[in-house]
mmJSON file of the N, C-alpha and C atoms, coordinates in Angstrom:
{"data_MODEL":{"atom_site":{
"group_PDB":["ATOM","ATOM","ATOM","ATOM","ATOM","ATOM","ATOM","ATOM","ATOM","ATOM","ATOM","ATOM","ATOM","ATOM","ATOM","ATOM","ATOM","ATOM","ATOM","ATOM","ATOM","ATOM","ATOM","ATOM","ATOM","ATOM","ATOM","ATOM","ATOM","ATOM","ATOM","ATOM","ATOM","ATOM","ATOM","ATOM","ATOM","ATOM","ATOM","ATOM","ATOM","ATOM","ATOM","ATOM","ATOM","ATOM","ATOM","ATOM","ATOM","ATOM","ATOM","ATOM","ATOM","ATOM","ATOM","ATOM","ATOM","ATOM","ATOM","ATOM","ATOM","ATOM","ATOM","ATOM","ATOM","ATOM","ATOM","ATOM","ATOM","ATOM","ATOM","ATOM","ATOM","ATOM","ATOM","ATOM","ATOM","ATOM","ATOM","ATOM","ATOM","ATOM","ATOM","ATOM","ATOM","ATOM","ATOM","ATOM","ATOM","ATOM","ATOM","ATOM","ATOM","ATOM","ATOM","ATOM","ATOM","ATOM","ATOM","ATOM","ATOM","ATOM","ATOM","ATOM","ATOM","ATOM","ATOM","ATOM","ATOM","ATOM","ATOM","ATOM","ATOM","ATOM","ATOM","ATOM","ATOM","ATOM","ATOM","ATOM","ATOM","ATOM","ATOM","ATOM","ATOM","ATOM","ATOM","ATOM","ATOM","ATOM","ATOM","ATOM","ATOM","ATOM","ATOM","ATOM","ATOM","ATOM","ATOM","ATOM","ATOM","ATOM","ATOM","ATOM","ATOM","ATOM","ATOM","ATOM","ATOM","ATOM","ATOM","ATOM","ATOM","ATOM","ATOM","ATOM","ATOM","ATOM","ATOM","ATOM","ATOM","ATOM","ATOM","ATOM","ATOM","ATOM","ATOM","ATOM","ATOM","ATOM","ATOM","ATOM","ATOM","ATOM","ATOM","ATOM","ATOM","ATOM","ATOM","ATOM","ATOM","ATOM","ATOM","ATOM","ATOM","ATOM","ATOM","ATOM","ATOM","ATOM","ATOM","ATOM","ATOM","ATOM","ATOM","ATOM","ATOM","ATOM","ATOM","ATOM","ATOM","ATOM","ATOM","ATOM","ATOM","ATOM","ATOM","ATOM","ATOM","ATOM","ATOM","ATOM","ATOM","ATOM","ATOM","ATOM","ATOM","ATOM","ATOM","ATOM","ATOM","ATOM","ATOM","ATOM","ATOM"],
"id":[1,2,3,4,5,6,7,8,9,10,11,12,13,14,15,16,17,18,19,20,21,22,23,24,25,26,27,28,29,30,31,32,33,34,35,36,37,38,39,40,41,42,43,44,45,46,47,48,49,50,51,52,53,54,55,56,57,58,59,60,61,62,63,64,65,66,67,68,69,70,71,72,73,74,75,76,77,78,79,80,81,82,83,84,85,86,87,88,89,90,91,92,93,94,95,96,97,98,99,100,101,102,103,104,105,106,107,108,109,110,111,112,113,114,115,116,117,118,119,120,121,122,123,124,125,126,127,128,129,130,131,132,133,134,135,136,137,138,139,140,141,142,143,144,145,146,147,148,149,150,151,152,153,154,155,156,157,158,159,160,161,162,163,164,165,166,167,168,169,170,171,172,173,174,175,176,177,178,179,180,181,182,183,184,185,186,187,188,189,190,191,192,193,194,195,196,197,198,199,200,201,202,203,204,205,206,207,208,209,210,211,212,213,214,215,216,217,218,219,220,221,222,223,224,225],
"type_symbol":["N","C","C","N","C","C","N","C","C","N","C","C","N","C","C","N","C","C","N","C","C","N","C","C","N","C","C","N","C","C","N","C","C","N","C","C","N","C","C","N","C","C","N","C","C","N","C","C","N","C","C","N","C","C","N","C","C","N","C","C","N","C","C","N","C","C","N","C","C","N","C","C","N","C","C","N","C","C","N","C","C","N","C","C","N","C","C","N","C","C","N","C","C","N","C","C","N","C","C","N","C","C","N","C","C","N","C","C","N","C","C","N","C","C","N","C","C","N","C","C","N","C","C","N","C","C","N","C","C","N","C","C","N","C","C","N","C","C","N","C","C","N","C","C","N","C","C","N","C","C","N","C","C","N","C","C","N","C","C","N","C","C","N","C","C","N","C","C","N","C","C","N","C","C","N","C","C","N","C","C","N","C","C","N","C","C","N","C","C","N","C","C","N","C","C","N","C","C","N","C","C","N","C","C","N","C","C","N","C","C","N","C","C","N","C","C","N","C","C","N","C","C","N","C","C"],
"label_atom_id":["N","CA","C","N","CA","C","N","CA","C","N","CA","C","N","CA","C","N","CA","C","N","CA","C","N","CA","C","N","CA","C","N","CA","C","N","CA","C","N","CA","C","N","CA","C","N","CA","C","N","CA","C","N","CA","C","N","CA","C","N","CA","C","N","CA","C","N","CA","C","N","CA","C","N","CA","C","N","CA","C","N","CA","C","N","CA","C","N","CA","C","N","CA","C","N","CA","C","N","CA","C","N","CA","C","N","CA","C","N","CA","C","N","CA","C","N","CA","C","N","CA","C","N","CA","C","N","CA","C","N","CA","C","N","CA","C","N","CA","C","N","CA","C","N","CA","C","N","CA","C","N","CA","C","N","CA","C","N","CA","C","N","CA","C","N","CA","C","N","CA","C","N","CA","C","N","CA","C","N","CA","C","N","CA","C","N","CA","C","N","CA","C","N","CA","C","N","CA","C","N","CA","C","N","CA","C","N","CA","C","N","CA","C","N","CA","C","N","CA","C","N","CA","C","N","CA","C","N","CA","C","N","CA","C","N","CA","C","N","CA","C","N","CA","C","N","CA","C","N","CA","C","N","CA","C","N","CA","C","N","CA","C"],
"label_alt_id":[null,null,null,null,null,null,null,null,null,null,null,null,null,null,null,null,null,null,null,null,null,null,null,null,null,null,null,null,null,null,null,null,null,null,null,null,null,null,null,null,null,null,null,null,null,null,null,null,null,null,null,null,null,null,null,null,null,null,null,null,null,null,null,null,null,null,null,null,null,null,null,null,null,null,null,null,null,null,null,null,null,null,null,null,null,null,null,null,null,null,null,null,null,null,null,null,null,null,null,null,null,null,null,null,null,null,null,null,null,null,null,null,null,null,null,null,null,null,null,null,null,null,null,null,null,null,null,null,null,null,null,null,null,null,null,null,null,null,null,null,null,null,null,null,null,null,null,null,null,null,null,null,null,null,null,null,null,null,null,null,null,null,null,null,null,null,null,null,null,null,null,null,null,null,null,null,null,null,null,null,null,null,null,null,null,null,null,null,null,null,null,null,null,null,null,null,null,null,null,null,null,null,null,null,null,null,null,null,null,null,null,null,null,null,null,null,null,null,null,null,null,null,null,null,null],
"label_comp_id":["UNK","UNK","UNK","UNK","UNK","UNK","UNK","UNK","UNK","UNK","UNK","UNK","UNK","UNK","UNK","UNK","UNK","UNK","UNK","UNK","UNK","UNK","UNK","UNK","UNK","UNK","UNK","UNK","UNK","UNK","UNK","UNK","UNK","UNK","UNK","UNK","UNK","UNK","UNK","UNK","UNK","UNK","UNK","UNK","UNK","UNK","UNK","UNK","UNK","UNK","UNK","UNK","UNK","UNK","UNK","UNK","UNK","UNK","UNK","UNK","UNK","UNK","UNK","UNK","UNK","UNK","UNK","UNK","UNK","UNK","UNK","UNK","UNK","UNK","UNK","UNK","UNK","UNK","UNK","UNK","UNK","UNK","UNK","UNK","UNK","UNK","UNK","UNK","UNK","UNK","UNK","UNK","UNK","UNK","UNK","UNK","UNK","UNK","UNK","UNK","UNK","UNK","UNK","UNK","UNK","UNK","UNK","UNK","UNK","UNK","UNK","UNK","UNK","UNK","UNK","UNK","UNK","UNK","UNK","UNK","UNK","UNK","UNK","UNK","UNK","UNK","UNK","UNK","UNK","UNK","UNK","UNK","UNK","UNK","UNK","UNK","UNK","UNK","UNK","UNK","UNK","UNK","UNK","UNK","UNK","UNK","UNK","UNK","UNK","UNK","UNK","UNK","UNK","UNK","UNK","UNK","UNK","UNK","UNK","UNK","UNK","UNK","UNK","UNK","UNK","UNK","UNK","UNK","UNK","UNK","UNK","UNK","UNK","UNK","UNK","UNK","UNK","UNK","UNK","UNK","UNK","UNK","UNK","UNK","UNK","UNK","UNK","UNK","UNK","UNK","UNK","UNK","UNK","UNK","UNK","UNK","UNK","UNK","UNK","UNK","UNK","UNK","UNK","UNK","UNK","UNK","UNK","UNK","UNK","UNK","UNK","UNK","UNK","UNK","UNK","UNK","UNK","UNK","UNK","UNK","UNK","UNK","UNK","UNK","UNK"],
"label_asym_id":["A","A","A","A","A","A","A","A","A","A","A","A","A","A","A","A","A","A","A","A","A","A","A","A","A","A","A","A","A","A","A","A","A","A","A","A","A","A","A","A","A","A","A","A","A","A","A","A","A","A","A","A","A","A","A","A","A","A","A","A","A","A","A","A","A","A","A","A","A","A","A","A","A","A","A","A","A","A","A","A","A","A","A","A","A","A","A","A","A","A","A","A","A","A","A","A","A","A","A","A","A","A","A","A","A","A","A","A","A","A","A","A","A","A","A","A","A","A","A","A","A","A","A","A","A","A","A","A","A","A","A","A","A","A","A","A","A","A","A","A","A","A","A","A","A","A","A","A","A","A","A","A","A","A","A","A","A","A","A","A","A","A","A","A","A","A","A","A","A","A","A","A","A","A","A","A","A","A","A","A","A","A","A","A","A","A","A","A","A","A","A","A","A","A","A","A","A","A","A","A","A","A","A","A","A","A","A","A","A","A","A","A","A","A","A","A","A","A","A","A","A","A","A","A","A"],
"label_entity_id":["1","1","1","1","1","1","1","1","1","1","1","1","1","1","1","1","1","1","1","1","1","1","1","1","1","1","1","1","1","1","1","1","1","1","1","1","1","1","1","1","1","1","1","1","1","1","1","1","1","1","1","1","1","1","1","1","1","1","1","1","1","1","1","1","1","1","1","1","1","1","1","1","1","1","1","1","1","1","1","1","1","1","1","1","1","1","1","1","1","1","1","1","1","1","1","1","1","1","1","1","1","1","1","1","1","1","1","1","1","1","1","1","1","1","1","1","1","1","1","1","1","1","1","1","1","1","1","1","1","1","1","1","1","1","1","1","1","1","1","1","1","1","1","1","1","1","1","1","1","1","1","1","1","1","1","1","1","1","1","1","1","1","1","1","1","1","1","1","1","1","1","1","1","1","1","1","1","1","1","1","1","1","1","1","1","1","1","1","1","1","1","1","1","1","1","1","1","1","1","1","1","1","1","1","1","1","1","1","1","1","1","1","1","1","1","1","1","1","1","1","1","1","1","1","1"],
"label_seq_id":[1,1,1,2,2,2,3,3,3,4,4,4,5,5,5,6,6,6,7,7,7,8,8,8,9,9,9,10,10,10,11,11,11,12,12,12,13,13,13,14,14,14,15,15,15,16,16,16,17,17,17,18,18,18,19,19,19,20,20,20,21,21,21,22,22,22,23,23,23,24,24,24,25,25,25,26,26,26,27,27,27,28,28,28,29,29,29,30,30,30,31,31,31,32,32,32,33,33,33,34,34,34,35,35,35,36,36,36,37,37,37,38,38,38,39,39,39,40,40,40,41,41,41,42,42,42,43,43,43,44,44,44,45,45,45,46,46,46,47,47,47,48,48,48,49,49,49,50,50,50,51,51,51,52,52,52,53,53,53,54,54,54,55,55,55,56,56,56,57,57,57,58,58,58,59,59,59,60,60,60,61,61,61,62,62,62,63,63,63,64,64,64,65,65,65,66,66,66,67,67,67,68,68,68,69,69,69,70,70,70,71,71,71,72,72,72,73,73,73,74,74,74,75,75,75],
"pdbx_PDB_ins_code":[null,null,null,null,null,null,null,null,null,null,null,null,null,null,null,null,null,null,null,null,null,null,null,null,null,null,null,null,null,null,null,null,null,null,null,null,null,null,null,null,null,null,null,null,null,null,null,null,null,null,null,null,null,null,null,null,null,null,null,null,null,null,null,null,null,null,null,null,null,null,null,null,null,null,null,null,null,null,null,null,null,null,null,null,null,null,null,null,null,null,null,null,null,null,null,null,null,null,null,null,null,null,null,null,null,null,null,null,null,null,null,null,null,null,null,null,null,null,null,null,null,null,null,null,null,null,null,null,null,null,null,null,null,null,null,null,null,null,null,null,null,null,null,null,null,null,null,null,null,null,null,null,null,null,null,null,null,null,null,null,null,null,null,null,null,null,null,null,null,null,null,null,null,null,null,null,null,null,null,null,null,null,null,null,null,null,null,null,null,null,null,null,null,null,null,null,null,null,null,null,null,null,null,null,null,null,null,null,null,null,null,null,null,null,null,null,null,null,null,null,null,null,null,null,null],
"Cartn_x":[-15.604,-14.97,-13.852,-13.138,-12.078,-12.638,-13.801,-14.423,-14.824,-15.283,-15.643,-14.419,-13.326,-12.09,-11.598,-11.59,-11.124,-11.993,-13.296,-14.177,-14.034,-13.826,-13.629,-12.32,-11.26,-9.934,-9.787,-10.45,-10.334,-10.801,-11.762,-12.252,-11.307,-10.339,-9.422,-8.093,-7.676,-6.316,-6.265,-5.064,-4.833,-4.549,-4.059,-3.699,-4.5,-5.794,-6.619,-6.198,-5.473,-5.026,-3.926,-3.3,-2.237,-2.743,-4.044,-4.599,-4.539,-3.955,-3.874,-4.368,-5.352,-5.862,-5.66,-4.876,-4.659,-5.284,-5.685,-6.388,-5.579,-5.362,-4.685,-5.629,-5.94,-6.868,-6.103,-6.342,-5.715,-6.812,-6.45,-7.413,-8.639,-8.448,-9.568,-9.739,-8.967,-9.07,-8.756,-9.225,-8.913,-8.231,-7.059,-6.294,-6.284,-6.71,-6.658,-5.49,-4.593,-3.435,-3.707,-3.745,-4.011,-2.7,-2.384,-1.194,-1.627,-1.097,-1.401,-0.09,-0.192,0.965,1.613,2.951,3.616,3.186,2.779,2.322,0.945,0.2,-1.162,-1.266,-0.169,-0.222,-0.744,-0.282,-0.73,-2.214,-2.755,-4.182,-5.03,-4.514,-5.259,-5.163,-4.035,-3.871,-4.503,-4.288,-4.885,-4.15,-4.569,-3.948,-4.253,-3.191,-3.299,-4.035,-4.067,-4.688,-6.205,-6.792,-8.26,-8.937,-8.391,-8.994,-8.864,-7.677,-7.461,-8.419,-8.617,-9.531,-10.961,-11.366,-12.716,-12.904,-11.89,-11.972,-12.096,-11.289,-11.354,-12.722,-13.298,-14.611,-15.674,-15.651,-16.623,-16.417,-15.167,-14.88,-15.291,-14.991,-15.354,-16.863,-17.568,-19.027,-19.685,-19.026,-19.583,-19.365,-18.718,-18.439,-19.743,-19.75,-20.916,-20.958,-22.131,-22.318,-21.875,-21.078,-20.628,-19.382,-18.865,-17.662,-16.414,-15.276,-14.017,-13.782,-12.92,-12.566,-11.784,-12.0,-11.382,-10.404,-9.249,-8.236,-7.869,-7.588,-7.155,-5.776,-4.81,-3.427,-3.126,-2.748,-2.473,-0.969,-0.457,0.979,1.28],
"Cartn_y":[3.217,3.593,2.601,2.113,1.145,-0.122,-0.552,-1.755,-1.555,-0.364,-0.053,-0.136,0.464,0.449,-0.991,-1.744,-3.132,-3.981,-3.796,-4.606,-4.269,-3.008,-2.615,-3.191,-3.022,-3.428,-4.955,-5.646,-7.107,-7.784,-7.182,-7.794,-7.564,-6.669,-6.33,-7.08,-7.487,-7.995,-9.523,-10.062,-11.502,-11.934,-11.023,-11.321,-10.436,-10.733,-9.883,-9.92,-10.957,-11.032,-10.016,-9.425,-8.442,-7.001,-6.798,-5.441,-4.889,-3.698,-3.016,-1.583,-1.194,0.175,0.772,1.862,2.564,3.941,4.461,5.743,6.731,7.922,8.996,10.183,10.657,11.769,13.032,14.077,15.373,16.385,17.661,18.694,18.729,18.876,19.062,17.919,16.839,15.76,14.41,13.391,12.003,11.386,10.813,10.212,8.699,7.984,6.526,6.1,5.292,4.793,3.343,3.082,1.742,1.116,-0.059,-0.792,-2.172,-2.576,-3.89,-4.602,-5.862,-6.64,-5.934,-5.898,-5.224,-5.716,-6.961,-7.481,-6.937,-6.432,-5.957,-4.443,-3.727,-2.264,-1.788,-2.393,-1.997,-2.228,-3.27,-3.559,-2.532,-2.035,-1.051,0.33,0.654,1.964,1.993,0.966,0.905,1.772,1.676,2.479,3.953,4.747,6.192,6.543,5.635,5.907,5.864,5.249,5.241,4.472,3.323,2.522,3.272,3.829,4.58,5.768,6.441,7.587,7.141,6.007,5.487,5.086,4.461,4.081,5.34,6.336,7.593,8.251,8.222,8.822,8.158,6.837,6.112,6.433,6.45,6.715,8.136,9.101,10.49,10.667,9.933,10.036,9.422,8.475,7.817,8.623,9.761,10.595,11.038,11.04,11.486,13.014,13.536,14.982,15.669,16.713,17.487,16.945,15.808,15.256,15.862,15.433,15.95,15.501,16.208,15.855,14.542,13.715,12.391,12.338,11.729,11.504,10.029,9.497,8.105,8.093,7.552,7.465,6.003,5.713,4.349,4.16,3.181,2.929,1.586],
"Cartn_z":[-1.019,-2.265,-2.623,-1.588,-1.842,-2.478,-2.009,-2.555,-4.014,-4.358,-5.743,-6.646,-6.228,-7.018,-7.188,-6.098,-6.165,-7.086,-7.038,-7.877,-9.352,-9.68,-11.082,-11.609,-10.851,-11.296,-11.314,-10.395,-10.316,-11.598,-12.275,-13.516,-14.692,-14.534,-15.626,-15.566,-14.39,-14.206,-14.146,-14.331,-14.228,-12.796,-11.974,-10.586,-9.633,-9.439,-8.567,-7.099,-6.706,-5.314,-5.002,-6.024,-5.822,-5.794,-5.868,-5.857,-4.435,-4.319,-3.028,-3.23,-2.432,-2.475,-1.097,-1.036,0.225,0.126,1.255,1.302,2.123,1.579,2.284,2.326,3.52,3.658,4.034,3.274,3.526,3.817,3.911,4.292,3.393,2.098,1.177,0.19,0.354,-0.624,-0.007,-0.679,-0.327,-1.542,-1.336,-2.426,-2.226,-3.259,-3.261,-4.135,-3.582,-4.304,-4.689,-5.981,-6.49,-6.951,-6.403,-6.795,-7.276,-8.434,-8.993,-9.325,-9.699,-10.125,-11.32,-11.391,-12.517,-13.889,-13.995,-15.286,-15.671,-14.71,-14.952,-15.128,-14.956,-15.028,-16.378,-17.445,-18.782,-19.0,-18.387,-18.528,-17.783,-16.67,-15.888,-16.526,-17.117,-17.747,-19.128,-19.933,-21.264,-22.267,-23.54,-24.593,-24.364,-24.352,-24.14,-22.854,-21.873,-20.588,-20.586,-21.581,-21.692,-20.566,-20.203,-19.125,-17.797,-17.538,-16.298,-16.222,-17.321,-17.342,-17.059,-17.615,-17.383,-15.917,-15.328,-13.915,-13.058,-13.341,-12.584,-12.733,-13.918,-14.143,-13.274,-13.204,-12.383,-10.898,-10.459,-9.049,-8.684,-9.54,-9.253,-9.255,-10.106,-10.168,-8.931,-8.291,-7.107,-5.837,-5.939,-4.774,-4.113,-2.813,-2.053,-2.09,-2.344,-2.447,-1.155,-1.297,-0.147,0.523,0.077,0.691,0.041,0.512,0.002,-1.437,-2.13,-3.502,-3.491,-4.512,-4.584,-5.755,-5.516,-6.539,-6.547,-7.719,-7.853,-8.487,-7.775,-8.243,-8.559,-9.801,-10.22,-10.303,-9.545,-9.531,-10.144],
"occupancy":[1.0,1.0,1.0,1.0,1.0,1.0,1.0,1.0,1.0,1.0,1.0,1.0,1.0,1.0,1.0,1.0,1.0,1.0,1.0,1.0,1.0,1.0,1.0,1.0,1.0,1.0,1.0,1.0,1.0,1.0,1.0,1.0,1.0,1.0,1.0,1.0,1.0,1.0,1.0,1.0,1.0,1.0,1.0,1.0,1.0,1.0,1.0,1.0,1.0,1.0,1.0,1.0,1.0,1.0,1.0,1.0,1.0,1.0,1.0,1.0,1.0,1.0,1.0,1.0,1.0,1.0,1.0,1.0,1.0,1.0,1.0,1.0,1.0,1.0,1.0,1.0,1.0,1.0,1.0,1.0,1.0,1.0,1.0,1.0,1.0,1.0,1.0,1.0,1.0,1.0,1.0,1.0,1.0,1.0,1.0,1.0,1.0,1.0,1.0,1.0,1.0,1.0,1.0,1.0,1.0,1.0,1.0,1.0,1.0,1.0,1.0,1.0,1.0,1.0,1.0,1.0,1.0,1.0,1.0,1.0,1.0,1.0,1.0,1.0,1.0,1.0,1.0,1.0,1.0,1.0,1.0,1.0,1.0,1.0,1.0,1.0,1.0,1.0,1.0,1.0,1.0,1.0,1.0,1.0,1.0,1.0,1.0,1.0,1.0,1.0,1.0,1.0,1.0,1.0,1.0,1.0,1.0,1.0,1.0,1.0,1.0,1.0,1.0,1.0,1.0,1.0,1.0,1.0,1.0,1.0,1.0,1.0,1.0,1.0,1.0,1.0,1.0,1.0,1.0,1.0,1.0,1.0,1.0,1.0,1.0,1.0,1.0,1.0,1.0,1.0,1.0,1.0,1.0,1.0,1.0,1.0,1.0,1.0,1.0,1.0,1.0,1.0,1.0,1.0,1.0,1.0,1.0,1.0,1.0,1.0,1.0,1.0,1.0,1.0,1.0,1.0,1.0,1.0,1.0,1.0,1.0,1.0,1.0,1.0,1.0],
"B_iso_or_equiv":[0.0,0.0,0.0,0.0,0.0,0.0,0.0,0.0,0.0,0.0,0.0,0.0,0.0,0.0,0.0,0.0,0.0,0.0,0.0,0.0,0.0,0.0,0.0,0.0,0.0,0.0,0.0,0.0,0.0,0.0,0.0,0.0,0.0,0.0,0.0,0.0,0.0,0.0,0.0,0.0,0.0,0.0,0.0,0.0,0.0,0.0,0.0,0.0,0.0,0.0,0.0,0.0,0.0,0.0,0.0,0.0,0.0,0.0,0.0,0.0,0.0,0.0,0.0,0.0,0.0,0.0,0.0,0.0,0.0,0.0,0.0,0.0,0.0,0.0,0.0,0.0,0.0,0.0,0.0,0.0,0.0,0.0,0.0,0.0,0.0,0.0,0.0,0.0,0.0,0.0,0.0,0.0,0.0,0.0,0.0,0.0,0.0,0.0,0.0,0.0,0.0,0.0,0.0,0.0,0.0,0.0,0.0,0.0,0.0,0.0,0.0,0.0,0.0,0.0,0.0,0.0,0.0,0.0,0.0,0.0,0.0,0.0,0.0,0.0,0.0,0.0,0.0,0.0,0.0,0.0,0.0,0.0,0.0,0.0,0.0,0.0,0.0,0.0,0.0,0.0,0.0,0.0,0.0,0.0,0.0,0.0,0.0,0.0,0.0,0.0,0.0,0.0,0.0,0.0,0.0,0.0,0.0,0.0,0.0,0.0,0.0,0.0,0.0,0.0,0.0,0.0,0.0,0.0,0.0,0.0,0.0,0.0,0.0,0.0,0.0,0.0,0.0,0.0,0.0,0.0,0.0,0.0,0.0,0.0,0.0,0.0,0.0,0.0,0.0,0.0,0.0,0.0,0.0,0.0,0.0,0.0,0.0,0.0,0.0,0.0,0.0,0.0,0.0,0.0,0.0,0.0,0.0,0.0,0.0,0.0,0.0,0.0,0.0,0.0,0.0,0.0,0.0,0.0,0.0,0.0,0.0,0.0,0.0,0.0,0.0],
"pdbx_formal_charge":[null,null,null,null,null,null,null,null,null,null,null,null,null,null,null,null,null,null,null,null,null,null,null,null,null,null,null,null,null,null,null,null,null,null,null,null,null,null,null,null,null,null,null,null,null,null,null,null,null,null,null,null,null,null,null,null,null,null,null,null,null,null,null,null,null,null,null,null,null,null,null,null,null,null,null,null,null,null,null,null,null,null,null,null,null,null,null,null,null,null,null,null,null,null,null,null,null,null,null,null,null,null,null,null,null,null,null,null,null,null,null,null,null,null,null,null,null,null,null,null,null,null,null,null,null,null,null,null,null,null,null,null,null,null,null,null,null,null,null,null,null,null,null,null,null,null,null,null,null,null,null,null,null,null,null,null,null,null,null,null,null,null,null,null,null,null,null,null,null,null,null,null,null,null,null,null,null,null,null,null,null,null,null,null,null,null,null,null,null,null,null,null,null,null,null,null,null,null,null,null,null,null,null,null,null,null,null,null,null,null,null,null,null,null,null,null,null,null,null,null,null,null,null,null,null],
"auth_seq_id":[1,1,1,2,2,2,3,3,3,4,4,4,5,5,5,6,6,6,7,7,7,8,8,8,9,9,9,10,10,10,11,11,11,12,12,12,13,13,13,14,14,14,15,15,15,16,16,16,17,17,17,18,18,18,19,19,19,20,20,20,21,21,21,22,22,22,23,23,23,24,24,24,25,25,25,26,26,26,27,27,27,28,28,28,29,29,29,30,30,30,31,31,31,32,32,32,33,33,33,34,34,34,35,35,35,36,36,36,37,37,37,38,38,38,39,39,39,40,40,40,41,41,41,42,42,42,43,43,43,44,44,44,45,45,45,46,46,46,47,47,47,48,48,48,49,49,49,50,50,50,51,51,51,52,52,52,53,53,53,54,54,54,55,55,55,56,56,56,57,57,57,58,58,58,59,59,59,60,60,60,61,61,61,62,62,62,63,63,63,64,64,64,65,65,65,66,66,66,67,67,67,68,68,68,69,69,69,70,70,70,71,71,71,72,72,72,73,73,73,74,74,74,75,75,75],
"auth_comp_id":["UNK","UNK","UNK","UNK","UNK","UNK","UNK","UNK","UNK","UNK","UNK","UNK","UNK","UNK","UNK","UNK","UNK","UNK","UNK","UNK","UNK","UNK","UNK","UNK","UNK","UNK","UNK","UNK","UNK","UNK","UNK","UNK","UNK","UNK","UNK","UNK","UNK","UNK","UNK","UNK","UNK","UNK","UNK","UNK","UNK","UNK","UNK","UNK","UNK","UNK","UNK","UNK","UNK","UNK","UNK","UNK","UNK","UNK","UNK","UNK","UNK","UNK","UNK","UNK","UNK","UNK","UNK","UNK","UNK","UNK","UNK","UNK","UNK","UNK","UNK","UNK","UNK","UNK","UNK","UNK","UNK","UNK","UNK","UNK","UNK","UNK","UNK","UNK","UNK","UNK","UNK","UNK","UNK","UNK","UNK","UNK","UNK","UNK","UNK","UNK","UNK","UNK","UNK","UNK","UNK","UNK","UNK","UNK","UNK","UNK","UNK","UNK","UNK","UNK","UNK","UNK","UNK","UNK","UNK","UNK","UNK","UNK","UNK","UNK","UNK","UNK","UNK","UNK","UNK","UNK","UNK","UNK","UNK","UNK","UNK","UNK","UNK","UNK","UNK","UNK","UNK","UNK","UNK","UNK","UNK","UNK","UNK","UNK","UNK","UNK","UNK","UNK","UNK","UNK","UNK","UNK","UNK","UNK","UNK","UNK","UNK","UNK","UNK","UNK","UNK","UNK","UNK","UNK","UNK","UNK","UNK","UNK","UNK","UNK","UNK","UNK","UNK","UNK","UNK","UNK","UNK","UNK","UNK","UNK","UNK","UNK","UNK","UNK","UNK","UNK","UNK","UNK","UNK","UNK","UNK","UNK","UNK","UNK","UNK","UNK","UNK","UNK","UNK","UNK","UNK","UNK","UNK","UNK","UNK","UNK","UNK","UNK","UNK","UNK","UNK","UNK","UNK","UNK","UNK","UNK","UNK","UNK","UNK","UNK","UNK"],
"auth_asym_id":["A","A","A","A","A","A","A","A","A","A","A","A","A","A","A","A","A","A","A","A","A","A","A","A","A","A","A","A","A","A","A","A","A","A","A","A","A","A","A","A","A","A","A","A","A","A","A","A","A","A","A","A","A","A","A","A","A","A","A","A","A","A","A","A","A","A","A","A","A","A","A","A","A","A","A","A","A","A","A","A","A","A","A","A","A","A","A","A","A","A","A","A","A","A","A","A","A","A","A","A","A","A","A","A","A","A","A","A","A","A","A","A","A","A","A","A","A","A","A","A","A","A","A","A","A","A","A","A","A","A","A","A","A","A","A","A","A","A","A","A","A","A","A","A","A","A","A","A","A","A","A","A","A","A","A","A","A","A","A","A","A","A","A","A","A","A","A","A","A","A","A","A","A","A","A","A","A","A","A","A","A","A","A","A","A","A","A","A","A","A","A","A","A","A","A","A","A","A","A","A","A","A","A","A","A","A","A","A","A","A","A","A","A","A","A","A","A","A","A","A","A","A","A","A","A"],
"auth_atom_id":["N","CA","C","N","CA","C","N","CA","C","N","CA","C","N","CA","C","N","CA","C","N","CA","C","N","CA","C","N","CA","C","N","CA","C","N","CA","C","N","CA","C","N","CA","C","N","CA","C","N","CA","C","N","CA","C","N","CA","C","N","CA","C","N","CA","C","N","CA","C","N","CA","C","N","CA","C","N","CA","C","N","CA","C","N","CA","C","N","CA","C","N","CA","C","N","CA","C","N","CA","C","N","CA","C","N","CA","C","N","CA","C","N","CA","C","N","CA","C","N","CA","C","N","CA","C","N","CA","C","N","CA","C","N","CA","C","N","CA","C","N","CA","C","N","CA","C","N","CA","C","N","CA","C","N","CA","C","N","CA","C","N","CA","C","N","CA","C","N","CA","C","N","CA","C","N","CA","C","N","CA","C","N","CA","C","N","CA","C","N","CA","C","N","CA","C","N","CA","C","N","CA","C","N","CA","C","N","CA","C","N","CA","C","N","CA","C","N","CA","C","N","CA","C","N","CA","C","N","CA","C","N","CA","C","N","CA","C","N","CA","C","N","CA","C","N","CA","C","N","CA","C","N","CA","C","N","CA","C","N","CA","C"],
"pdbx_PDB_model_num":[1,1,1,1,1,1,1,1,1,1,1,1,1,1,1,1,1,1,1,1,1,1,1,1,1,1,1,1,1,1,1,1,1,1,1,1,1,1,1,1,1,1,1,1,1,1,1,1,1,1,1,1,1,1,1,1,1,1,1,1,1,1,1,1,1,1,1,1,1,1,1,1,1,1,1,1,1,1,1,1,1,1,1,1,1,1,1,1,1,1,1,1,1,1,1,1,1,1,1,1,1,1,1,1,1,1,1,1,1,1,1,1,1,1,1,1,1,1,1,1,1,1,1,1,1,1,1,1,1,1,1,1,1,1,1,1,1,1,1,1,1,1,1,1,1,1,1,1,1,1,1,1,1,1,1,1,1,1,1,1,1,1,1,1,1,1,1,1,1,1,1,1,1,1,1,1,1,1,1,1,1,1,1,1,1,1,1,1,1,1,1,1,1,1,1,1,1,1,1,1,1,1,1,1,1,1,1,1,1,1,1,1,1,1,1,1,1,1,1,1,1,1,1,1,1]
}}}
């Protein structure tokens, strides 16, 4: 899942080498924390959060059936 997030975001940003995805696993969910260069935050979030919502939709759709719930946190 980390590779999927990195590949989607890398095509959007100017500094793909600054992409960091960390994974935190809790009881019923897995949280992915996405950090990008401060200059690229607006490109990842988009107007009114449209890009961020689209990224989350793709990540949630790629979830394996029966696994824990997935959340994507963009910082």
